[in-house]
PAVODREN-311184 format. One record per residue: residue number from 1; residue in three letters; x, y, z of N, C-alpha, C, O in turn; chain. Coordinates in nm, 2 decimals, always signed. Each point is the difference from the previous one (the first is absolute). Example, Ala and Ser with C-alpha at 12.3 -4.5 7.8 and 13.67 -1.06 7.14 Angstrom:
% residues 2
{rec 1, 'Ala', {+1.32, -0.57, +0.78}, {-0.09, +0.12, +0.00}, {+0.09, +0.12, +0.00}, {+0.10, +0.00, +0.07}, 'A'}
{rec 2, 'Ser', {-0.14, +0.11, -0.14}, {+0.09, +0.11, +0.00}, {-0.08, +0.11, +0.08}, {+0.05, +0.11, +0.01}, 'A'}
% end
This chain:
% residues 110
{rec 1, 'Unk', {+16.51, +10.29, +14.79}, {-0.12, +0.08, +0.02}, {-0.01, +0.02, +0.15}, {+0.02, -0.09, +0.08}, 'A'}
{rec 2, 'Unk', {-0.04, +0.21, -0.04}, {-0.01, +0.03, +0.15}, {-0.14, -0.04, +0.05}, {-0.09, -0.01, -0.07}, 'A'}
{rec 3, 'Unk', {+0.09, +0.00, +0.20}, {-0.12, -0.04, +0.07}, {-0.11, +0.10, -0.02}, {-0.12, -0.04, -0.01}, 'A'}
{rec 4, 'Unk', {+0.15, +0.17, +0.00}, {-0.10, +0.10, -0.01}, {-0.07, +0.00, -0.14}, {-0.12, +0.03, -0.01}, 'A'}
{rec 5, 'Unk', {+0.20, -0.07, -0.09}, {-0.06, -0.02, -0.14}, {-0.10, -0.11, +0.00}, {-0.10, +0.00, -0.06}, 'A'}
{rec 6, 'Unk', {+0.14, -0.11, +0.13}, {-0.09, -0.12, +0.00}, {-0.13, +0.04, +0.08}, {-0.11, -0.04, -0.05}, 'A'}
{rec 7, 'Unk', {+0.13, +0.10, +0.16}, {-0.12, +0.04, +0.08}, {-0.09, +0.10, -0.08}, {-0.12, -0.01, +0.00}, 'A'}
{rec 8, 'Unk', {+0.18, +0.10, -0.07}, {-0.08, +0.10, -0.08}, {-0.07, -0.07, -0.11}, {-0.12, +0.03, -0.03}, 'A'}
{rec 9, 'Unk', {+0.18, -0.13, -0.04}, {-0.06, -0.07, -0.10}, {-0.12, -0.09, +0.05}, {-0.10, -0.01, -0.06}, 'A'}
{rec 10, 'Unk', {+0.12, -0.05, +0.18}, {-0.10, -0.07, +0.06}, {-0.12, +0.09, +0.03}, {-0.12, -0.04, -0.02}, 'A'}
{rec 11, 'Unk', {+0.15, +0.15, +0.08}, {-0.11, +0.10, +0.03}, {-0.08, +0.04, -0.12}, {-0.12, +0.00, +0.00}, 'A'}
{rec 12, 'Unk', {+0.19, +0.03, -0.11}, {-0.07, +0.04, -0.12}, {-0.09, -0.11, -0.06}, {-0.11, +0.02, -0.04}, 'A'}
{rec 13, 'Unk', {+0.16, -0.15, +0.05}, {-0.07, -0.11, -0.05}, {-0.13, -0.02, +0.09}, {-0.11, -0.03, -0.05}, 'A'}
{rec 14, 'Unk', {+0.12, +0.05, +0.18}, {-0.11, -0.01, +0.09}, {-0.10, +0.11, -0.03}, {-0.12, -0.03, +0.01}, 'A'}
{rec 15, 'Unk', {+0.16, +0.15, -0.03}, {-0.09, +0.11, -0.03}, {-0.08, -0.03, -0.13}, {-0.12, +0.02, -0.01}, 'A'}
{rec 16, 'Unk', {+0.19, -0.07, -0.09}, {-0.07, -0.04, -0.13}, {-0.10, -0.11, +0.03}, {-0.11, +0.01, -0.06}, 'A'}
{rec 17, 'Unk', {+0.15, -0.11, +0.13}, {-0.09, -0.11, +0.03}, {-0.12, +0.04, +0.08}, {-0.11, -0.04, -0.04}, 'A'}
{rec 18, 'Unk', {+0.12, +0.12, +0.14}, {-0.11, +0.05, +0.08}, {-0.09, +0.09, -0.09}, {-0.12, -0.01, +0.01}, 'A'}
{rec 19, 'Unk', {+0.18, +0.09, -0.09}, {-0.08, +0.09, -0.09}, {-0.08, -0.09, -0.10}, {-0.12, +0.03, -0.02}, 'A'}
{rec 20, 'Unk', {+0.18, -0.13, -0.03}, {-0.07, -0.09, -0.10}, {-0.11, -0.07, +0.07}, {-0.11, -0.01, -0.06}, 'A'}
{rec 21, 'Unk', {+0.13, -0.04, +0.18}, {-0.11, -0.08, +0.07}, {-0.11, +0.10, +0.03}, {-0.12, -0.04, -0.01}, 'A'}
{rec 22, 'Unk', {+0.15, +0.16, +0.05}, {-0.11, +0.10, +0.03}, {-0.07, +0.04, -0.13}, {-0.12, +0.04, +0.01}, 'A'}
{rec 23, 'Unk', {+0.18, -0.04, -0.12}, {-0.06, +0.05, -0.13}, {-0.09, -0.10, -0.06}, {-0.10, +0.04, -0.07}, 'A'}
{rec 24, 'Unk', {+0.11, -0.17, +0.10}, {-0.09, -0.10, -0.06}, {-0.14, +0.02, +0.04}, {-0.09, +0.00, -0.09}, 'A'}
{rec 25, 'Unk', {+0.05, +0.01, +0.22}, {-0.14, +0.03, +0.03}, {-0.05, +0.13, -0.06}, {-0.12, +0.01, -0.04}, 'A'}
{rec 26, 'Unk', {+0.20, +0.09, +0.04}, {-0.04, +0.13, -0.05}, {-0.02, +0.00, -0.15}, {-0.08, +0.08, -0.06}, 'A'}
{rec 27, 'Unk', {+0.15, -0.17, -0.01}, {-0.02, -0.01, -0.15}, {-0.14, -0.04, -0.04}, {-0.05, +0.03, -0.11}, 'A'}
{rec 28, 'Unk', {-0.01, -0.11, +0.20}, {-0.14, -0.04, -0.03}, {-0.10, +0.11, +0.00}, {-0.10, -0.01, -0.06}, 'A'}
{rec 29, 'Unk', {+0.14, +0.12, +0.12}, {-0.09, +0.12, -0.01}, {+0.00, +0.07, -0.13}, {-0.09, +0.07, -0.04}, 'A'}
{rec 30, 'Unk', {+0.20, -0.09, -0.04}, {+0.01, +0.06, -0.12}, {-0.05, -0.08, -0.12}, {-0.03, +0.05, -0.11}, 'A'}
{rec 31, 'Unk', {+0.01, -0.18, +0.13}, {-0.05, -0.09, -0.10}, {-0.15, +0.02, -0.01}, {-0.07, +0.00, +0.10}, 'A'}
{rec 32, 'Unk', {+0.02, +0.01, -0.22}, {-0.15, +0.02, -0.02}, {-0.07, -0.12, +0.05}, {+0.04, -0.11, -0.02}, 'A'}
{rec 33, 'Unk', {-0.15, +0.13, +0.10}, {-0.07, -0.11, +0.05}, {-0.10, -0.05, -0.10}, {-0.04, +0.07, -0.10}, 'A'}
{rec 34, 'Unk', {+0.00, -0.19, +0.12}, {-0.10, -0.07, -0.09}, {-0.14, +0.07, +0.02}, {-0.04, +0.03, +0.11}, 'A'}
{rec 35, 'Unk', {-0.02, +0.00, -0.22}, {-0.13, +0.07, +0.00}, {-0.10, -0.09, +0.07}, {-0.01, -0.12, -0.03}, 'A'}
{rec 36, 'Unk', {-0.08, +0.18, +0.11}, {-0.11, -0.07, +0.06}, {-0.11, -0.01, -0.10}, {-0.01, +0.08, -0.10}, 'A'}
{rec 37, 'Unk', {-0.08, -0.18, +0.12}, {-0.10, -0.02, -0.10}, {-0.10, +0.12, -0.01}, {-0.06, +0.02, -0.11}, 'A'}
{rec 38, 'Unk', {+0.04, +0.06, +0.22}, {-0.09, +0.11, -0.01}, {+0.07, +0.12, -0.07}, {-0.07, +0.10, -0.03}, 'A'}
{rec 39, 'Unk', {+0.20, -0.11, +0.00}, {+0.07, +0.10, -0.08}, {+0.01, -0.03, -0.15}, {+0.03, +0.08, -0.08}, 'A'}
{rec 40, 'Unk', {-0.06, -0.21, +0.05}, {+0.01, -0.04, -0.14}, {-0.12, +0.04, -0.08}, {-0.11, +0.00, +0.05}, 'A'}
{rec 41, 'Unk', {+0.13, +0.02, -0.18}, {-0.12, +0.03, -0.08}, {-0.08, -0.13, -0.02}, {+0.06, -0.11, +0.00}, 'A'}
{rec 42, 'Unk', {-0.19, +0.12, -0.01}, {-0.08, -0.12, -0.02}, {+0.00, -0.05, -0.14}, {+0.01, +0.08, -0.09}, 'A'}
{rec 43, 'Unk', {+0.00, -0.21, +0.07}, {+0.01, -0.06, -0.13}, {-0.14, +0.02, -0.07}, {-0.10, -0.02, +0.06}, 'A'}
{rec 44, 'Unk', {+0.11, +0.07, -0.18}, {-0.12, +0.02, -0.08}, {-0.03, -0.13, -0.08}, {+0.10, -0.07, -0.04}, 'A'}
{rec 45, 'Unk', {-0.22, +0.04, +0.02}, {-0.04, -0.12, -0.08}, {+0.04, +0.02, -0.14}, {+0.00, -0.09, -0.08}, 'A'}
{rec 46, 'Unk', {+0.02, +0.22, +0.04}, {+0.04, +0.03, -0.14}, {+0.15, -0.01, -0.02}, {+0.05, +0.01, -0.12}, 'A'}
{rec 47, 'Unk', {+0.03, -0.03, +0.22}, {+0.15, -0.02, -0.01}, {+0.03, -0.12, -0.09}, {-0.07, -0.10, +0.00}, 'A'}
{rec 48, 'Unk', {+0.17, +0.11, -0.08}, {+0.03, -0.10, -0.10}, {+0.03, -0.14, +0.07}, {-0.04, -0.10, -0.05}, 'A'}
{rec 49, 'Unk', {+0.12, +0.11, +0.16}, {+0.03, -0.13, +0.07}, {-0.13, -0.05, +0.06}, {-0.02, -0.13, +0.00}, 'A'}
{rec 50, 'Unk', {-0.06, +0.21, +0.06}, {-0.13, -0.04, +0.06}, {-0.09, -0.07, -0.10}, {-0.06, -0.10, +0.02}, 'A'}
{rec 51, 'Unk', {+0.06, +0.16, -0.14}, {-0.08, -0.06, -0.11}, {+0.05, -0.14, -0.04}, {-0.07, -0.09, -0.02}, 'A'}
{rec 52, 'Unk', {+0.20, +0.08, +0.01}, {+0.07, -0.12, -0.04}, {-0.03, -0.11, +0.10}, {-0.01, -0.12, -0.03}, 'A'}
{rec 53, 'Unk', {-0.01, +0.15, +0.16}, {-0.02, -0.09, +0.10}, {-0.15, -0.01, +0.05}, {-0.03, -0.06, +0.10}, 'A'}
{rec 54, 'Unk', {-0.05, +0.13, -0.18}, {-0.15, +0.00, +0.03}, {-0.03, +0.05, +0.14}, {-0.09, -0.04, +0.07}, 'A'}
{rec 55, 'Unk', {+0.17, +0.14, -0.02}, {-0.02, +0.05, +0.14}, {-0.13, +0.08, +0.00}, {-0.04, +0.08, -0.09}, 'A'}
{rec 56, 'Unk', {-0.04, -0.10, +0.20}, {-0.12, +0.07, +0.03}, {+0.00, +0.04, +0.15}, {+0.06, -0.08, +0.08}, 'A'}
{rec 57, 'Unk', {-0.11, +0.19, -0.05}, {-0.01, +0.05, +0.14}, {-0.09, -0.09, +0.09}, {+0.02, -0.01, +0.12}, 'A'}
{rec 58, 'Unk', {-0.12, -0.05, -0.19}, {-0.10, -0.08, +0.07}, {+0.00, -0.14, -0.06}, {-0.03, -0.02, -0.12}, 'A'}
{rec 59, 'Unk', {+0.07, -0.08, +0.20}, {+0.02, -0.13, -0.05}, {-0.13, -0.06, -0.06}, {+0.00, -0.09, -0.08}, 'A'}
{rec 60, 'Unk', {-0.11, +0.14, +0.13}, {-0.13, -0.05, -0.06}, {-0.02, +0.03, -0.14}, {-0.07, -0.06, -0.07}, 'A'}
{rec 61, 'Unk', {+0.15, +0.16, +0.02}, {-0.01, +0.04, -0.14}, {+0.10, -0.08, -0.09}, {+0.00, +0.02, -0.12}, 'A'}
{rec 62, 'Unk', {+0.08, -0.10, +0.18}, {+0.10, -0.08, -0.07}, {-0.07, -0.11, -0.08}, {-0.11, -0.05, +0.04}, 'A'}
{rec 63, 'Unk', {+0.17, +0.00, -0.15}, {-0.06, -0.11, -0.07}, {-0.02, -0.13, +0.09}, {+0.10, -0.05, +0.05}, 'A'}
{rec 64, 'Unk', {-0.22, +0.01, -0.04}, {-0.03, -0.12, +0.09}, {+0.08, -0.12, -0.04}, {+0.03, -0.08, +0.09}, 'A'}
{rec 65, 'Unk', {+0.00, +0.06, -0.22}, {+0.07, -0.12, -0.04}, {+0.14, +0.00, +0.03}, {+0.07, -0.11, +0.00}, 'A'}
{rec 66, 'Unk', {-0.01, +0.22, +0.04}, {+0.14, +0.02, +0.02}, {+0.03, +0.01, +0.15}, {+0.12, -0.03, +0.04}, 'A'}
{rec 67, 'Unk', {-0.21, +0.08, +0.04}, {+0.02, +0.03, +0.14}, {-0.05, -0.11, +0.09}, {-0.11, -0.05, -0.01}, 'A'}
{rec 68, 'Unk', {+0.20, +0.01, +0.11}, {-0.04, -0.10, +0.10}, {-0.08, +0.08, +0.10}, {+0.02, +0.11, +0.03}, 'A'}
{rec 69, 'Unk', {-0.12, -0.18, +0.03}, {-0.08, +0.06, +0.11}, {+0.09, +0.04, +0.12}, {+0.08, -0.09, +0.04}, 'A'}
{rec 70, 'Unk', {-0.10, +0.21, +0.01}, {+0.08, +0.04, +0.11}, {+0.14, +0.06, -0.03}, {+0.07, +0.04, +0.09}, 'A'}
{rec 71, 'Unk', {-0.04, -0.04, -0.22}, {+0.13, +0.06, -0.03}, {-0.01, +0.15, -0.02}, {-0.06, +0.05, -0.09}, 'A'}
{rec 72, 'Unk', {+0.12, +0.02, +0.18}, {+0.00, +0.15, +0.01}, {+0.14, +0.05, +0.02}, {+0.09, -0.08, +0.04}, 'A'}
{rec 73, 'Unk', {-0.06, +0.20, -0.07}, {+0.13, +0.06, +0.02}, {+0.04, -0.01, +0.14}, {+0.12, -0.02, +0.03}, 'A'}
{rec 74, 'Unk', {-0.21, +0.03, +0.06}, {+0.03, +0.00, +0.15}, {+0.06, -0.13, +0.04}, {+0.08, +0.00, +0.10}, 'A'}
{rec 75, 'Unk', {-0.11, -0.11, -0.17}, {+0.06, -0.13, +0.04}, {+0.09, -0.05, -0.10}, {+0.03, -0.12, -0.01}, 'A'}
{rec 76, 'Unk', {+0.03, +0.21, -0.08}, {+0.09, -0.04, -0.10}, {+0.15, +0.01, +0.06}, {+0.03, +0.09, +0.08}, 'A'}
{rec 77, 'Unk', {+0.05, -0.19, -0.11}, {+0.14, +0.00, +0.05}, {+0.08, +0.12, -0.06}, {+0.11, +0.03, +0.06}, 'A'}
{rec 78, 'Unk', {-0.15, +0.03, -0.17}, {+0.08, +0.10, -0.06}, {-0.03, +0.14, +0.06}, {+0.08, +0.09, -0.03}, 'A'}
{rec 79, 'Unk', {-0.19, -0.08, +0.10}, {-0.03, +0.13, +0.07}, {+0.10, +0.02, +0.11}, {+0.02, -0.09, +0.08}, 'A'}
{rec 80, 'Unk', {+0.04, +0.21, -0.06}, {+0.11, +0.02, +0.09}, {-0.04, +0.07, +0.13}, {+0.09, +0.05, +0.07}, 'A'}
{rec 81, 'Unk', {-0.22, -0.05, -0.04}, {-0.04, +0.06, +0.13}, {-0.12, -0.09, +0.05}, {-0.07, -0.05, -0.07}, 'A'}
{rec 82, 'Unk', {+0.06, +0.05, +0.21}, {-0.10, -0.08, +0.06}, {-0.12, +0.08, +0.03}, {-0.11, -0.05, +0.04}, 'A'}
{rec 83, 'Unk', {+0.11, +0.19, -0.05}, {-0.11, +0.08, +0.04}, {-0.02, +0.12, -0.10}, {+0.09, +0.04, -0.07}, 'A'}
{rec 84, 'Unk', {-0.21, +0.01, +0.06}, {-0.03, +0.11, -0.08}, {-0.09, -0.03, -0.11}, {+0.01, -0.11, -0.06}, 'A'}
{rec 85, 'Unk', {-0.09, +0.20, +0.02}, {-0.09, -0.02, -0.12}, {+0.08, -0.01, -0.13}, {-0.04, -0.07, -0.09}, 'A'}
{rec 86, 'Unk', {+0.14, +0.15, +0.08}, {+0.09, +0.00, -0.11}, {+0.14, -0.04, +0.04}, {+0.06, +0.06, +0.10}, 'A'}
{rec 87, 'Unk', {-0.01, -0.16, -0.17}, {+0.13, -0.06, +0.05}, {+0.10, -0.01, -0.12}, {-0.05, -0.02, -0.12}, 'A'}
{rec 88, 'Unk', {+0.18, +0.02, +0.14}, {+0.10, -0.02, -0.10}, {+0.00, -0.14, -0.05}, {-0.02, -0.09, +0.08}, 'A'}
{rec 89, 'Unk', {+0.04, +0.07, -0.21}, {+0.01, -0.14, -0.05}, {+0.13, -0.01, -0.09}, {+0.03, +0.10, -0.07}, 'A'}
{rec 90, 'Unk', {+0.03, -0.21, +0.08}, {+0.13, -0.02, -0.08}, {-0.03, -0.01, -0.15}, {+0.10, +0.03, -0.07}, 'A'}
{rec 91, 'Unk', {-0.22, -0.06, +0.03}, {-0.03, +0.00, -0.14}, {-0.01, +0.14, -0.06}, {+0.02, +0.02, -0.12}, 'A'}
{rec 92, 'Unk', {-0.05, +0.08, +0.20}, {-0.02, +0.13, -0.04}, {+0.08, +0.10, +0.08}, {-0.05, +0.07, +0.09}, 'A'}
{rec 93, 'Unk', {+0.19, -0.07, -0.12}, {+0.09, +0.08, +0.08}, {-0.04, +0.15, +0.00}, {-0.03, +0.06, -0.10}, 'A'}
{rec 94, 'Unk', {+0.03, +0.00, +0.22}, {-0.03, +0.14, +0.01}, {-0.15, +0.03, +0.00}, {-0.03, +0.12, +0.00}, 'A'}
{rec 95, 'Unk', {-0.05, -0.22, +0.00}, {-0.15, +0.02, +0.00}, {-0.06, -0.08, +0.12}, {+0.05, -0.10, +0.04}, 'A'}
{rec 96, 'Unk', {-0.17, +0.14, +0.00}, {-0.07, -0.07, +0.10}, {-0.13, -0.06, -0.06}, {-0.06, +0.06, -0.08}, 'A'}
{rec 97, 'Unk', {+0.03, -0.18, +0.12}, {-0.11, -0.08, -0.05}, {-0.11, +0.00, +0.11}, {+0.03, +0.01, +0.12}, 'A'}
{rec 98, 'Unk', {-0.15, -0.02, -0.15}, {-0.11, -0.01, +0.09}, {+0.00, -0.14, +0.07}, {+0.01, -0.10, -0.07}, 'A'}
{rec 99, 'Unk', {-0.04, +0.10, +0.20}, {+0.00, -0.13, +0.07}, {-0.11, -0.09, -0.05}, {+0.01, -0.12, +0.02}, 'A'}
{rec 100, 'Unk', {-0.11, +0.17, -0.08}, {-0.11, -0.08, -0.05}, {+0.02, -0.03, -0.15}, {-0.09, -0.06, -0.07}, 'A'}
{rec 101, 'Unk', {+0.20, +0.10, +0.01}, {+0.03, -0.02, -0.14}, {+0.04, -0.14, -0.03}, {+0.02, -0.09, +0.09}, 'A'}
{rec 102, 'Unk', {+0.01, +0.07, -0.22}, {+0.05, -0.13, -0.05}, {+0.07, +0.01, -0.13}, {-0.03, +0.10, -0.08}, 'A'}
{rec 103, 'Unk', {+0.12, -0.18, +0.05}, {+0.07, -0.01, -0.14}, {+0.04, -0.14, -0.02}, {+0.00, -0.09, +0.08}, 'A'}
{rec 104, 'Unk', {+0.04, +0.06, -0.21}, {+0.05, -0.13, -0.04}, {+0.12, -0.05, +0.08}, {+0.03, -0.12, +0.00}, 'A'}
{rec 105, 'Unk', {+0.05, +0.22, +0.05}, {+0.12, -0.04, +0.07}, {-0.02, -0.04, +0.15}, {+0.09, -0.03, +0.07}, 'A'}
{rec 106, 'Unk', {-0.22, +0.01, -0.03}, {-0.03, -0.03, +0.14}, {+0.07, -0.13, +0.04}, {-0.01, -0.10, -0.07}, 'A'}
{rec 107, 'Unk', {+0.08, +0.10, +0.18}, {+0.07, -0.12, +0.06}, {-0.05, -0.01, +0.14}, {+0.02, +0.10, +0.08}, 'A'}
{rec 108, 'Unk', {-0.07, -0.21, -0.04}, {-0.05, -0.02, +0.14}, {+0.12, +0.00, +0.10}, {+0.11, -0.04, -0.04}, 'A'}
{rec 109, 'Unk', {-0.14, +0.08, +0.16}, {+0.10, +0.00, +0.11}, {+0.02, -0.14, +0.04}, {-0.10, -0.08, +0.01}, 'A'}
{rec 110, 'Unk', {+0.22, +0.04, +0.03}, {+0.03, -0.13, +0.04}, {+0.00, -0.01, +0.15}, {+0.03, -0.11, +0.06}, 'A'}
% end
């Protein structure tokens, strides 16, 4: 193999490598971003999953015998945002729960 063939192959490999490295950050622009909580539909208390977990928008309306004092969606470990009146929750994918709400799935933050 001649030296020019080796140099040409090396150049092609470098071009592909540089292109690939440049494409990685740009590919992030094409991936759909995670929805923010203000873009999510609000969870209805009539939702089947909400009913199964006794979800209520106002924790004061929750059954007193099942709810610990101070347990709210805003201090639940399953809520996926630290701010906002309506926040995403891993128990209700694609829906936002009220920060003052409560359900049987409540887990305190550690």
